[in-house]
C-alpha positions in Angstrom: 0.0 -0.1 0.0 1.6 3.4 -0.8 1.9 6.1 1.1 -1.4 8.0 1.1 0.3 11.7 1.7 2.4 11.0 -1.7 0.7 14.4 -3.3 2.5 17.7 -4.4 2.0 20.7 -2.4 2.3 23.1 -5.1 4.8 25.0 -3.2 5.8 27.4 -5.9 9.6 26.3 -5.7 11.1 23.8 -8.3 13.8 22.6 -10.1 15.8 26.2 -10.3 15.6 27.0 -6.4 18.6 27.3 -5.1 19.7 26.5 -1.4 19.8 30.2 -0.6 16.3 30.8 -1.6 15.0 27.8 0.6 16.7 29.0 3.6 15.9 32.5 3.4 14.8 33.6 6.8 15.5 30.5 8.2 17.3 30.6 11.4 18.8 27.3 13.3 20.6 29.1 16.3 20.9 26.5 18.9 20.2 24.0 16.5 22.8 20.8 16.0 22.9 19.1 12.3 24.7 16.3 11.4 25.4 15.5 7.8 27.2 12.5 6.2 29.1 13.1 3.0 29.4 16.9 4.1 32.6 17.6 2.6 31.6 17.6 -1.1 29.0 17.7 -3.7 25.5 18.4 -2.5 26.8 17.9 1.2 29.0 21.0 1.5 26.4 23.0 0.0 24.1 21.9 2.7 26.8 22.3 5.2 27.5 26.0 3.9 23.7 26.6 4.3 23.0 25.2 7.5 26.2 27.3 8.9 24.8 30.6 7.6 21.5 29.8 9.3 23.1 29.8 12.6 23.6 25.9 13.3 26.7 23.8 14.7 27.4 21.3 12.0 29.1 18.0 12.7 30.2 15.9 9.6 31.2 12.3 9.9 33.7 11.4 7.0 35.5 8.0 5.9 38.7 10.1 5.5 38.6 12.6 8.5 42.0 14.5 7.1 40.4 15.0 3.6 37.5 16.4 5.1 39.2 18.9 7.5 41.1 19.9 4.6 38.3 20.3 2.4 36.4 22.7 5.1 39.4 24.5 5.8 40.1 25.4 1.7 36.2 26.6 2.0 36.7 28.6 5.1 34.2 26.5 7.1 34.7 26.2 10.8 33.2 22.5 11.2 33.7 19.3 13.6 34.5 16.1 11.9 34.4 12.6 13.2 36.0 9.6 11.6 33.1 7.2 10.1 33.0 4.7 7.4 29.7 3.3 6.6 30.9 0.3 5.5 32.3 -0.7 8.8 29.7 -0.9 11.5 32.1 -0.8 14.3 33.1 2.8 12.8 29.5 3.6 12.6 29.0 2.7 16.1 32.1 4.8 17.4 31.2 7.8 15.3 27.4 7.7 16.8 29.1 7.5 20.4 31.6 10.4 19.6 28.7 12.7 18.7 26.5 11.6 21.4 29.5 12.3 24.0 29.6 16.0 22.8 26.0 16.8 22.0 23.0 16.0 24.1 20.7 16.2 21.1 20.8 16.2 17.4 18.0 18.2 15.5 18.9 17.4 12.1 20.2 14.4 10.6 21.1 14.2 6.9 21.8 10.8 5.7 23.5 12.1 2.4 26.8 10.2 1.9 26.9 7.3 -0.7 28.3 5.5 -3.5 26.9 5.0 -7.0 27.4 2.4 -9.7 30.9 1.1 -8.4 32.5 -2.0 -9.3 31.3 -5.3 -7.6 32.7 -4.9 -4.0 31.6 -7.2 -0.9 32.0 -6.1 2.6 31.4 -7.9 5.9 29.3 -10.9 5.6 29.3 -10.8 1.9 27.1 -7.8 1.8 26.9 -6.0 -1.8 28.7 -2.5 -1.0 26.3 -0.3 -2.5 23.3 -1.4 -0.4 25.6 -1.9 2.7 26.9 1.8 2.3 23.8 3.6 1.3 21.0 1.7 3.1 22.7 -0.3 5.9 25.4 1.9 7.3 22.8 4.8 7.5 20.3 2.5 9.2 22.7 1.9 11.9 23.9 5.4 12.3 20.4 6.8 12.7 19.4 4.0 15.2 22.5 5.1 17.5 21.7 8.6 17.0 18.0 8.3 18.0 18.5 9.1 21.4 19.9 12.3 21.0 17.5 12.9 18.1 14.6 12.4 20.7 16.2 14.9 22.7 15.9 17.3 19.4 12.4 18.4 20.1 11.2 18.3 16.7 13.9 16.9 14.9 13.9 15.6 11.2 16.0 13.0 9.4 16.6 13.5 5.7 17.8 10.6 3.8 19.2 11.1 0.1 17.4 8.9 -2.3 17.4 9.3 -6.2 15.0 8.9 -9.1 17.7 6.1 -10.1 15.3 4.2 -7.7 12.8 3.7 -10.7 15.1 1.2 -12.3 14.8 -1.4 -9.4 12.6 -2.3 -6.4 14.2 -4.4 -3.6 15.4 -7.5 -5.0 13.8 -9.7 -2.1 15.1 -12.8 -2.9 18.8 -11.8 -4.0 19.5 -8.2 -2.3 23.4 -9.3 -2.1 23.7 -11.0 -5.8 24.6 -13.9 -4.8 22.4 -15.9 -7.0 22.6 -13.7 -10.2 25.6 -11.6 -11.7 26.1 -8.3 -10.1 24.6 -5.3 -12.1 26.2 -2.0 -10.9 23.1 -0.1 -12.0 20.4 -2.4 -10.4 22.4 -2.3 -7.2 22.5 1.5 -7.0 18.9 1.6 -8.1 18.0 -1.0 -5.4 19.8 1.1 -2.7 18.1 4.0 -3.4 14.7 2.5 -3.4 15.9 1.1 0.3 16.8 4.8 1.3 13.1 6.0 0.4 11.6 2.9 2.3 13.9 3.5 5.2 12.7 7.1 5.6 9.1 5.9 5.3 9.3 3.3 8.1 11.5 5.6 10.2 8.8 8.1 10.3 5.9 5.5 10.7 7.9 4.3 13.8 8.8 7.6 15.5 6.7 10.1 14.2 4.4 9.9 17.4 7.9 10.7 19.5 8.6 14.0 17.7 11.1 12.7 14.9 9.7 13.2 11.4 11.7 11.3 8.3 11.7 12.5 4.7 13.5 10.9 1.5 14.8 13.4 -1.4 16.1 13.0 -4.9 18.1 16.1 -5.2 18.2 16.0 -8.9 20.7 14.8 -11.7 23.9 16.6 -10.6 27.5 16.1 -11.7 29.3 15.4 -8.4 32.1 13.1 -7.2 29.6 10.4 -6.4 29.6 9.7 -10.4 33.4 9.1 -10.4 33.0 5.4 -11.5 30.9 6.3 -14.1 32.5 6.9 -17.5 32.2 9.4 -20.4 30.9 6.6 -22.4 28.1 5.7 -20.1 27.0 9.4 -19.9 26.8 9.7 -23.8 24.7 6.4 -23.4 22.5 7.9 -20.7 21.8 11.0 -22.9 23.6 13.3 -20.6 26.5 14.1 -22.9 27.5 14.6 -26.5 30.3 13.0 -28.1 32.3 16.1 -27.9 31.7 16.3 -23.8 29.1 19.0 -23.9 25.5 18.4 -22.0 22.9 17.5 -24.3 19.8 19.6 -24.8 17.7 17.4 -22.9 20.4 17.2 -20.0 20.7 20.9 -19.9 17.2 20.9 -19.2 17.3 18.6 -16.1 20.9 18.7 -14.2 21.2 20.9 -11.6 23.9 22.8 -10.0 25.2 21.7 -6.5 23.3 24.4 -5.0 19.8 23.6 -6.5 20.6 20.0 -5.9 21.0 20.9 -2.0 18.0 22.9 -2.2 15.4 20.0 -1.7 17.6 18.3 1.2 17.5 21.7 3.0 13.7 22.1 2.3 12.8 18.8 3.5 14.5 19.4 6.6 13.4 23.1 7.6 10.1 23.7 5.6 6.9 24.6 8.1 4.8 23.1 5.4 6.1 19.6 6.2 5.4 20.0 10.1 2.2 18.0 10.2 3.8 15.5 7.3 6.3 12.9 7.4 7.7 9.8 5.5 7.2 11.4 1.8 9.7 11.0 -1.0 10.5 14.7 -2.1 11.7 16.4 -5.0 12.2 20.1 -6.5 11.3 21.4 -3.2 8.1 19.7 -2.9 6.6 16.1 -2.5 6.9 14.1 -5.5 3.8 12.6 -7.5 3.4 8.9 -7.9 5.1 7.8 -11.3 2.9 7.0 -14.2 4.1 5.4 -17.4 4.1 8.8 -19.1 6.3 10.7 -16.7 9.6 11.6 -17.9 12.3 9.3 -16.0 14.0 11.8 -14.0 10.9 12.8 -12.2 8.3 11.3 -9.5 8.4 8.4 -7.3 7.8 4.7 -8.1 4.9 3.2 -5.9 7.3 0.5 -4.8 9.4 2.9 -3.2 6.7 4.6 -0.9 4.9 1.5 -0.1 4.3 0.9 3.9 4.4 -3.0 3.8 7.7 -3.0 1.9 8.9 -0.4 3.8 8.3 -2.6 7.3 9.3 -5.6 5.6 13.0 -4.0 4.5 13.2 -2.5 8.1 13.0 -6.5 9.6 15.4 -7.5 7.2 17.7 -5.4 7.7 17.7 -6.1 11.3 18.3 -9.6 10.6 21.3 -8.9 8.3 22.9 -6.9 11.1 22.2 -9.1 13.9 23.4 -12.1 11.9 26.4 -10.0 10.9 27.2 -9.2 14.4 26.6 -12.8 16.2 
């Protein structure tokens, strides 16, 4: 059963709305925000906007030294902690470190991720994209929950992608142990998992004052695309053989600032105060996809299905317990 509230609000914002426009008039003084993947791409745009609004920001990063250098070169004063989403021990330690220095967390951006990478196995044979994009953030959010509950109206924003429309959860072969690995199906599945996680998190914690949303930031050329070749970008219709964007791509590819806008909107918009669990895009709630919809917009019904969200949550908990046994 699809989430009932998955209907656009008609915000008047859209594809070209910038992070600055979304945050106009927003003050976050005294608030603490945690942003994974915060030192590059969309993440650093989110961090900049949060700092300008007065928030204290903590950025977990797999390479703390690299993150510190990136923030210093951008003139940003921000705390970083070491965290590798592919290593659950590292995730537990990072959450504990944040908890030791903060009584509450008001905003959590589960934004880090990997995309279309070569086949990689971690832990008990988990497929890398599903493990990093979904399981690592699942555990991180769970460990930060006591501090989110102290946040008096905290919001969790998880970065999904319209790429989810390529694959629902592969219930019988999540980790590609039966069928050959396909990097695009693996990525798509992990982004469906991000949306379902956000939905079930809201279903479980909304009554406790913690709201959760997933976000498609829009197609943006950022470092997450480092595993995608020029030939693939041409095949996707994004680039011409001469390296320039196609006319179609120019119509939908965003800058990092416009890509970050919906993440910030989902975290701060008063229009969402009485909502939760929705998949958002272009600074609004996304419509359910139809066969006629362009491939880069809307959300597939399977990514906002309450029953599948509950099923994925239970399966994820089972995976974690089995790995830690």
